[in-house]
Biotite code that builds the C-alpha atoms (Angstrom):
import biotite.structure as struc

atoms = struc.array([
    struc.Atom([102.399, 45.747, -19.842], chain_id="A", res_id=1, res_name="UNK", atom_name="CA", element="C"),
    struc.Atom([102.071, 45.384, -23.571], chain_id="A", res_id=2, res_name="UNK", atom_name="CA", element="C"),
    struc.Atom([101.997, 48.588, -25.595], chain_id="A", res_id=3, res_name="UNK", atom_name="CA", element="C"),
    struc.Atom([98.559, 47.769, -27.009], chain_id="A", res_id=4, res_name="UNK", atom_name="CA", element="C"),
    struc.Atom([97.127, 47.269, -23.514], chain_id="A", res_id=5, res_name="UNK", atom_name="CA", element="C"),
    struc.Atom([98.772, 50.448, -22.260], chain_id="A", res_id=6, res_name="UNK", atom_name="CA", element="C"),
    struc.Atom([97.323, 52.497, -25.136], chain_id="A", res_id=7, res_name="UNK", atom_name="CA", element="C"),
    struc.Atom([93.853, 51.121, -24.416], chain_id="A", res_id=8, res_name="UNK", atom_name="CA", element="C"),
    struc.Atom([94.189, 51.963, -20.730], chain_id="A", res_id=9, res_name="UNK", atom_name="CA", element="C"),
    struc.Atom([95.414, 55.476, -21.546], chain_id="A", res_id=10, res_name="UNK", atom_name="CA", element="C"),
    struc.Atom([92.243, 56.098, -23.556], chain_id="A", res_id=11, res_name="UNK", atom_name="CA", element="C"),
    struc.Atom([90.124, 54.828, -20.656], chain_id="A", res_id=12, res_name="UNK", atom_name="CA", element="C"),
    struc.Atom([91.976, 57.209, -18.333], chain_id="A", res_id=13, res_name="UNK", atom_name="CA", element="C"),
    struc.Atom([91.473, 60.082, -20.799], chain_id="A", res_id=14, res_name="UNK", atom_name="CA", element="C"),
    struc.Atom([87.719, 59.455, -20.642], chain_id="A", res_id=15, res_name="UNK", atom_name="CA", element="C"),
    struc.Atom([87.834, 59.519, -16.836], chain_id="A", res_id=16, res_name="UNK", atom_name="CA", element="C"),
    struc.Atom([89.700, 62.841, -16.998], chain_id="A", res_id=17, res_name="UNK", atom_name="CA", element="C"),
    struc.Atom([87.186, 64.393, -19.388], chain_id="A", res_id=18, res_name="UNK", atom_name="CA", element="C"),
    struc.Atom([84.257, 63.131, -17.306], chain_id="A", res_id=19, res_name="UNK", atom_name="CA", element="C"),
    struc.Atom([85.850, 64.520, -14.133], chain_id="A", res_id=20, res_name="UNK", atom_name="CA", element="C"),
    struc.Atom([85.838, 61.094, -12.472], chain_id="A", res_id=21, res_name="UNK", atom_name="CA", element="C"),
    struc.Atom([89.557, 60.384, -12.123], chain_id="A", res_id=22, res_name="UNK", atom_name="CA", element="C"),
    struc.Atom([90.600, 58.942, -8.765], chain_id="A", res_id=23, res_name="UNK", atom_name="CA", element="C"),
    struc.Atom([93.981, 59.410, -7.119], chain_id="A", res_id=24, res_name="UNK", atom_name="CA", element="C"),
    struc.Atom([94.749, 55.780, -7.932], chain_id="A", res_id=25, res_name="UNK", atom_name="CA", element="C"),
    struc.Atom([93.998, 56.374, -11.621], chain_id="A", res_id=26, res_name="UNK", atom_name="CA", element="C"),
    struc.Atom([96.167, 59.490, -11.615], chain_id="A", res_id=27, res_name="UNK", atom_name="CA", element="C"),
    struc.Atom([99.008, 57.410, -10.207], chain_id="A", res_id=28, res_name="UNK", atom_name="CA", element="C"),
    struc.Atom([98.336, 54.787, -12.861], chain_id="A", res_id=29, res_name="UNK", atom_name="CA", element="C"),
    struc.Atom([98.525, 57.482, -15.565], chain_id="A", res_id=30, res_name="UNK", atom_name="CA", element="C"),
    struc.Atom([101.887, 58.601, -14.188], chain_id="A", res_id=31, res_name="UNK", atom_name="CA", element="C"),
    struc.Atom([103.130, 55.018, -14.377], chain_id="A", res_id=32, res_name="UNK", atom_name="CA", element="C"),
    struc.Atom([102.142, 54.816, -18.050], chain_id="A", res_id=33, res_name="UNK", atom_name="CA", element="C"),
    struc.Atom([103.999, 57.956, -19.200], chain_id="A", res_id=34, res_name="UNK", atom_name="CA", element="C"),
    struc.Atom([106.363, 55.998, -21.449], chain_id="A", res_id=35, res_name="UNK", atom_name="CA", element="C"),
    struc.Atom([103.368, 54.998, -23.598], chain_id="A", res_id=36, res_name="UNK", atom_name="CA", element="C"),
    struc.Atom([101.944, 58.519, -24.024], chain_id="A", res_id=37, res_name="UNK", atom_name="CA", element="C"),
    struc.Atom([102.472, 59.931, -27.528], chain_id="A", res_id=38, res_name="UNK", atom_name="CA", element="C"),
    struc.Atom([104.871, 62.899, -27.703], chain_id="A", res_id=39, res_name="UNK", atom_name="CA", element="C"),
    struc.Atom([102.160, 65.214, -29.056], chain_id="A", res_id=40, res_name="UNK", atom_name="CA", element="C"),
    struc.Atom([99.497, 64.218, -26.497], chain_id="A", res_id=41, res_name="UNK", atom_name="CA", element="C"),
    struc.Atom([99.813, 67.361, -24.401], chain_id="A", res_id=42, res_name="UNK", atom_name="CA", element="C"),
    struc.Atom([96.648, 66.635, -22.425], chain_id="A", res_id=43, res_name="UNK", atom_name="CA", element="C"),
    struc.Atom([97.817, 63.315, -20.974], chain_id="A", res_id=44, res_name="UNK", atom_name="CA", element="C"),
    struc.Atom([101.426, 64.461, -20.602], chain_id="A", res_id=45, res_name="UNK", atom_name="CA", element="C"),
    struc.Atom([100.305, 67.433, -18.500], chain_id="A", res_id=46, res_name="UNK", atom_name="CA", element="C"),
    struc.Atom([98.003, 65.339, -16.318], chain_id="A", res_id=47, res_name="UNK", atom_name="CA", element="C"),
    struc.Atom([100.791, 62.796, -15.832], chain_id="A", res_id=48, res_name="UNK", atom_name="CA", element="C"),
    struc.Atom([103.073, 65.569, -14.556], chain_id="A", res_id=49, res_name="UNK", atom_name="CA", element="C"),
    struc.Atom([105.609, 65.354, -17.383], chain_id="A", res_id=50, res_name="UNK", atom_name="CA", element="C"),
    struc.Atom([107.564, 68.647, -17.527], chain_id="A", res_id=51, res_name="UNK", atom_name="CA", element="C"),
    struc.Atom([107.103, 70.744, -20.657], chain_id="A", res_id=52, res_name="UNK", atom_name="CA", element="C"),
    struc.Atom([109.690, 69.927, -23.289], chain_id="A", res_id=53, res_name="UNK", atom_name="CA", element="C"),
    struc.Atom([110.104, 66.289, -22.218], chain_id="A", res_id=54, res_name="UNK", atom_name="CA", element="C"),
    struc.Atom([108.561, 63.228, -23.779], chain_id="A", res_id=55, res_name="UNK", atom_name="CA", element="C"),
    struc.Atom([106.805, 60.586, -21.748], chain_id="A", res_id=56, res_name="UNK", atom_name="CA", element="C"),
    struc.Atom([109.632, 58.150, -22.451], chain_id="A", res_id=57, res_name="UNK", atom_name="CA", element="C"),
    struc.Atom([112.276, 60.634, -21.272], chain_id="A", res_id=58, res_name="UNK", atom_name="CA", element="C"),
    struc.Atom([110.323, 61.343, -18.093], chain_id="A", res_id=59, res_name="UNK", atom_name="CA", element="C"),
    struc.Atom([109.754, 57.646, -17.355], chain_id="A", res_id=60, res_name="UNK", atom_name="CA", element="C"),
    struc.Atom([113.470, 56.941, -17.772], chain_id="A", res_id=61, res_name="UNK", atom_name="CA", element="C"),
    struc.Atom([114.400, 59.842, -15.483], chain_id="A", res_id=62, res_name="UNK", atom_name="CA", element="C"),
    struc.Atom([111.901, 58.693, -12.858], chain_id="A", res_id=63, res_name="UNK", atom_name="CA", element="C"),
    struc.Atom([113.286, 55.131, -12.949], chain_id="A", res_id=64, res_name="UNK", atom_name="CA", element="C"),
    struc.Atom([116.810, 56.498, -12.446], chain_id="A", res_id=65, res_name="UNK", atom_name="CA", element="C"),
    struc.Atom([115.639, 58.473, -9.396], chain_id="A", res_id=66, res_name="UNK", atom_name="CA", element="C"),
    struc.Atom([113.802, 55.587, -7.733], chain_id="A", res_id=67, res_name="UNK", atom_name="CA", element="C"),
    struc.Atom([115.055, 54.389, -4.403], chain_id="A", res_id=68, res_name="UNK", atom_name="CA", element="C"),
    struc.Atom([115.968, 50.739, -4.492], chain_id="A", res_id=69, res_name="UNK", atom_name="CA", element="C"),
    struc.Atom([113.924, 49.195, -1.701], chain_id="A", res_id=70, res_name="UNK", atom_name="CA", element="C"),
    struc.Atom([114.972, 45.615, -2.333], chain_id="A", res_id=71, res_name="UNK", atom_name="CA", element="C"),
    struc.Atom([118.622, 45.667, -3.401], chain_id="A", res_id=72, res_name="UNK", atom_name="CA", element="C"),
    struc.Atom([119.716, 43.000, -5.849], chain_id="A", res_id=73, res_name="UNK", atom_name="CA", element="C"),
    struc.Atom([122.915, 40.998, -5.828], chain_id="A", res_id=74, res_name="UNK", atom_name="CA", element="C"),
    struc.Atom([125.151, 40.573, -8.888], chain_id="A", res_id=75, res_name="UNK", atom_name="CA", element="C"),
    struc.Atom([122.841, 37.821, -10.227], chain_id="A", res_id=76, res_name="UNK", atom_name="CA", element="C"),
    struc.Atom([119.760, 40.058, -10.024], chain_id="A", res_id=77, res_name="UNK", atom_name="CA", element="C"),
    struc.Atom([118.343, 38.235, -7.007], chain_id="A", res_id=78, res_name="UNK", atom_name="CA", element="C"),
    struc.Atom([117.168, 39.968, -3.826], chain_id="A", res_id=79, res_name="UNK", atom_name="CA", element="C"),
    struc.Atom([119.699, 40.003, -1.021], chain_id="A", res_id=80, res_name="UNK", atom_name="CA", element="C"),
    struc.Atom([118.804, 37.680, 1.844], chain_id="A", res_id=81, res_name="UNK", atom_name="CA", element="C"),
    struc.Atom([118.302, 39.749, 4.973], chain_id="A", res_id=82, res_name="UNK", atom_name="CA", element="C"),
])
């Protein structure tokens, strides 16, 4: 996703939060956009579940490192044939 598009979507999600209309899907979407949340945007960082003292970028990187690889890749970056 382009940064500009992500920023626009974050503002749409902020409105949903303030209106009390955020769905579980939108909350998950917010968590997936943490790398685009400004460091001083405490409101969105808290709702995204980013631990205090971490930036959205740091949290996104840590989450990517902890992901389970469901479709392992070979040395060329292609999915293994099962």
